[in-house]
Every structure is written in structure tokens, then in C-alpha cells.
N, C-alpha and C positions, 0 to 999 in steps of 0.2 A: 557338888563335888568338883574340885578343880582338876584340870587335865593332869597335873603331876600326881595327884592322888590316884587317878585312874591308871596311870602308867605304873605306879608303885604296886597297885593291886594286880595289874596284868603280869608283872614280872614275878610276883609272889606265886601266882597261879601257875606260871611256867616252871616254878621250882627253884628260883633264885633265892639266895639268902640275903638278908638285909644288907650286909657289907658288899655283896655283888651287885645289888640293885643300883647303888650309887655309880658304879662304873658303867653300867648299861645306860643309865640316863644321860651320863656325860658323853658316852661314845655314840649312841644312836639318836639322841634328841637334843644335844647341846644344852642340857639342863645341868648346871653345876650345883650339887647339893652335897653336904657332908653326911656322913653316916648317922650322926646324931639328929640331923634334920629329918632324915628318912624315918628314924625311930619316933621323932616327935609327931610327924604327920600320921604315922600308924597309930600312935597314942590318941591323937585327936579323932581318928576314925573309930577307934575302939570306944571312946567316950560317946561319940555320936550314936553308935549302934548299941551302946550299953553292953559291950562284950569285954570279958576279962582276959581272954586269950585270943591269939590269932586264929585258932581253930573255931572259936565261937564267932569271931568276926567273919570268917569265911562262910559259916552257916547263915548268918544274917544277910550277907551280901548275895548269897545264892538265893535266899528267900525273896530278896528285893529284885532279883534278876539283874544284878549289876555284873555278876560273873556267870 
């Protein structure tokens, strides 16, 4: 898992919405990403963990001890 994927997950856990994550990445980590790219990365993570929703993704990531 790439660092930006881990940061996206970190901000989701903290309660940020997808459109707010883009601003946080740009502000705190100098990572420029569009909102659609954040959604694509989340889509890739959901495919990787075979999760249909973000809630299911969170359960899989918790089981894997990623979060």
C-alpha cells in the first residue's frame, strides 16, 4: 500500500469526507490530488479488499490491523 493510500485512510478514520481529504493532503503533505483521484484510490482499495462499501473496507482494514 502506497503512502498516499495510508494517508487517505488516516484522514477517513479521523472523520474527514472525501472532498476534505484532498485539501488535507495538499495542505499538510504537499500531495496534489484531485477529488476524483482520491475516489479512484479508494475504489482500488475496495477492490483489493473485496469491499463494496467504505464501511466494509474499514472492517477489512481493522482486521488486517492497518487502522
